[in-house]
C-alpha positions in Angstrom: 17.9 -38.7 1.0 15.3 -36.0 0.9 17.0 -32.3 1.7 15.5 -29.4 3.7 14.2 -28.1 0.6 12.4 -31.1 -0.3 11.0 -31.3 2.9 9.6 -27.7 2.9 8.2 -28.3 -0.7 6.4 -31.2 0.2 4.9 -29.6 3.1 3.9 -26.6 1.2 1.9 -29.0 -1.3 -0.2 -30.0 1.8 -0.8 -26.4 3.0 -1.8 -25.4 -0.5 -4.0 -28.6 -0.9 -5.8 -27.7 2.4 -6.2 -23.8 0.9 -7.5 -24.8 -2.1 -10.5 -26.8 -0.2 -10.9 -23.8 2.0 -11.1 -20.7 -0.1 -11.7 -21.1 -4.1 -10.0 -18.8 -6.9 -13.3 -17.5 -7.5 -13.5 -16.3 -3.8 -10.2 -14.9 -3.6 -10.8 -13.0 -6.9 -13.5 -11.1 -4.5 -10.9 -9.8 -2.3 -10.4 -6.3 -2.2 -6.7 -6.0 -2.9 -7.4 -8.4 -6.0 -8.7 -5.6 -8.0 -5.8 -3.1 -7.0 -3.2 -2.1 -9.4 0.0 -3.9 -8.3 3.2 -1.6 -7.6 6.2 -2.6 -9.9 9.0 -4.1 -8.0 11.1 -3.7 -11.2 10.4 0.2 -11.5 11.1 0.6 -7.6 14.7 -1.3 -8.1 15.6 0.8 -11.2 14.9 3.9 -9.3 18.0 3.3 -7.3 21.7 2.9 -7.7 21.2 0.4 -5.2 18.2 -1.2 -3.7 17.6 -3.4 -0.6 14.6 -5.4 0.0 14.1 -5.8 3.6 12.9 -8.8 4.7 10.1 -9.4 7.8 10.5 -13.2 9.0 9.9 -14.7 12.4 11.9 -17.9 11.9 13.9 -19.9 9.6 14.8 -23.6 9.2 18.6 -23.4 9.9 18.3 -20.8 12.7 15.3 -21.2 14.3 13.2 -18.2 15.8 14.8 -15.1 14.8 12.6 -12.5 16.3 9.9 -13.1 19.5 7.6 -11.3 19.4 7.6 -10.8 15.8 5.2 -7.9 14.5 5.2 -8.0 10.8 3.4 -4.8 10.4 5.6 -2.7 12.6 8.8 -4.1 10.8 7.4 -3.2 7.5 6.5 0.4 8.6 9.9 0.9 10.1 11.6 -0.5 7.0 9.5 2.0 4.7 10.5 4.8 6.9 14.3 3.9 6.9 14.1 3.9 3.0 13.6 0.4 1.7 12.8 -0.1 -1.9 10.4 -3.0 -0.9 9.4 -5.2 1.7 9.7 -9.1 1.7 7.2 -10.7 3.7 7.5 -14.6 4.6 4.3 -16.4 4.3 5.5 -20.2 4.5 4.0 -21.2 7.8 5.8 -24.5 9.0 9.3 -24.0 8.5 9.4 -20.0 8.6 6.7 -19.6 10.8 5.1 -17.0 8.2 1.2 -16.5 7.3 -0.4 -15.4 4.3 -2.4 -12.9 6.3 0.8 -10.9 7.1 0.7 -9.8 3.6 -2.7 -8.0 3.9 -2.0 -6.3 7.2 1.2 -5.0 6.0 -0.4 -3.7 2.5 -3.0 -1.5 5.0 0.0 0.5 6.1 2.8 0.0 3.8 2.9 1.7 0.5 6.1 0.2 -1.3 6.2 -3.1 -3.2 5.0 -6.1 -1.1 7.0 -9.4 -2.1 5.5 -12.7 -1.3 8.3 -14.8 0.0 7.2 -18.5 -0.1 7.9 -22.0 -2.1 5.5 -21.1 -5.1 4.8 -24.0 -7.5 0.8 -24.0 -8.1 -1.0 -20.7 -10.1 -3.4 -20.8 -6.9 -0.4 -19.2 -4.6 -0.1 -16.3 -7.2 -3.7 -15.7 -7.2 -3.7 -16.0 -3.5 -0.6 -13.4 -3.3 -2.6 -11.0 -5.4 -5.8 -11.4 -3.5 -3.6 -10.8 0.1 -2.0 -7.5 -1.4 1.3 -8.5 -2.6 3.0 -6.7 -5.5 5.5 -9.4 -6.5 6.1 -12.9 -5.9 9.3 -15.1 -5.3 9.9 -18.0 -7.8 12.6 -20.5 -6.9 14.1 -22.1 -9.9 15.5 -25.1 -8.1 12.3 -26.6 -7.2 10.4 -25.6 -10.7 10.8 -27.2 -14.2 11.3 -24.9 -17.3 7.8 -25.3 -18.4 6.5 -24.5 -14.8 8.5 -21.3 -14.6 7.2 -20.1 -18.0 3.7 -21.1 -16.7 4.2 -19.3 -13.5 5.8 -16.1 -15.0 2.9 -15.9 -17.3 0.4 -15.9 -14.5 2.2 -13.4 -12.6 2.2 -11.1 -15.5 -1.5 -11.6 -16.4 -2.3 -10.8 -12.6 0.3 -7.5 -12.7 2.7 -9.1 -10.3 6.3 -8.8 -10.6 8.3 -11.7 -10.4 11.7 -12.0 -8.5 13.1 -15.3 -10.0 15.6 -17.1 -7.8 18.6 -19.1 -8.8 21.3 -20.7 -6.8 23.4 -22.9 -9.7 24.6 -21.8 -12.9 22.4 -24.9 -15.0 19.3 -23.0 -13.6 19.9 -20.2 -16.3 19.3 -22.7 -18.8 15.6 -22.8 -17.7 15.0 -19.2 -17.8 13.5 -17.2 -20.2 15.7 -14.0 -19.8 14.0 -11.7 -22.3 10.9 -11.9 -19.7 12.5 -12.4 -16.5 13.6 -8.6 -15.4 14.6 -9.2 -11.8 17.0 -12.1 -11.1 18.3 -13.0 -7.7 21.1 -15.3 -6.6 20.8 -17.1 -3.3 23.9 -17.1 -1.3 22.3 -20.1 0.7 22.7 -23.3 -0.6 18.9 -24.6 -0.5 20.0 -28.0 0.1 22.6 -27.9 2.7 21.8 -24.1 3.7 25.4 -23.4 3.9 26.0 -19.7 2.8 28.7 -18.1 0.3 28.1 -14.6 -0.8 31.1 -15.1 -3.3 29.2 -17.8 -4.9 26.0 -15.7 -5.3 28.4 -12.7 -7.0 29.7 -15.2 -9.2 26.4 -16.5 -10.5 24.9 -12.8 -10.8 27.9 -11.9 -12.9 26.5 -14.6 -15.9 23.1 -12.7 -15.6 22.9 -10.0 -18.5 23.4 -6.5 -17.1 19.8 -5.6 -18.6 18.3 -7.2 -15.7 18.0 -6.1 -12.2 20.5 -8.6 -10.2 19.6 -9.1 -6.6 21.8 -10.9 -4.1 20.0 -12.9 -1.3 21.1 -14.2 2.1 24.1 -14.1 4.0 24.5 -10.4 3.7 25.5 -9.6 7.3 27.4 -6.1 7.2 27.6 -2.8 5.5 31.0 -4.1 4.3 29.1 -6.9 2.5 26.8 -4.3 0.8 29.5 -2.2 -0.3 31.1 -5.4 -2.0 27.7 -6.2 -3.9 27.7 -2.6 -4.9 31.3 -2.7 -6.3 30.5 -5.9 -8.3 27.8 -4.4 -10.1 24.8 -6.0 -8.3 21.7 -3.7 -8.5 20.7 -4.6 -4.7 20.2 -7.2 -2.0 17.4 -8.9 -0.1 18.2 -8.9 3.8 16.5 -10.3 6.4 18.1 -12.0 9.1 20.5 -9.4 10.1 17.9 -7.1 10.5 15.7 -9.2 12.2 18.2 -9.9 15.0 18.7 -6.1 15.6 16.8 -4.8 18.2 15.1 -2.2 15.6 15.2 -3.5 12.2 14.4 -0.2 10.7 17.4 1.4 12.4 19.7 -1.6 11.2 18.1 -0.8 7.5 19.0 2.7 7.9 22.7 2.0 8.5 23.2 -0.1 5.9 21.7 2.6 3.5 23.8 5.4 5.0 27.0 3.4 3.9 25.7 3.2 0.1 24.3 6.5 -0.1 
């Protein structure tokens, strides 16, 4: 039986196929942002004892619409003002109601690293991320083979983009080239069932070499969760839903940051 993840990936293949017909790689390489030097997500993470990558997303498959009206630029600016290490921007259009154009809009007014969060399986999507102003991309081990991971990481390095490589299951570590993967995230949300278990993410991250920046993703709902992660030696967290449900996402982020300062 197909899972939610399977459906998202299948739908994303259709989106990418359409975009390839609409905009060639050669055209993307002419975009203004394509020539800019990317900010290093790894350096930004290492500059903090504990980092928060704050996420802007309108909706999710499991929770529906999280924020309406949704202004990604206003949200990203509020995150930067509150002290976010980086901003994650959902660009998947069907299930998360994202848009690749959000990256360029945020890039114009935000000067901390921008992470393109999407279901990336094609080098075209990495070129696209660079062209629209991203500094980093998310790669999800659950949807990629070892060879695909190596290829996509190599393309990102060539373009100067950082990679946050996301895992969920312990076995996925076997597909990772650890010496060339400085940032690893563990998703608390099972990408097949969408159930959340923060302690499972902590367990998985305990298996990652301490030289990596270890990031917990999803299911982080309170300052107590952040303090737990910090106590467990985790380097940072990617947080979206908790902030999206708050009247002022920047204020919510500032409250979390005050707990770890």
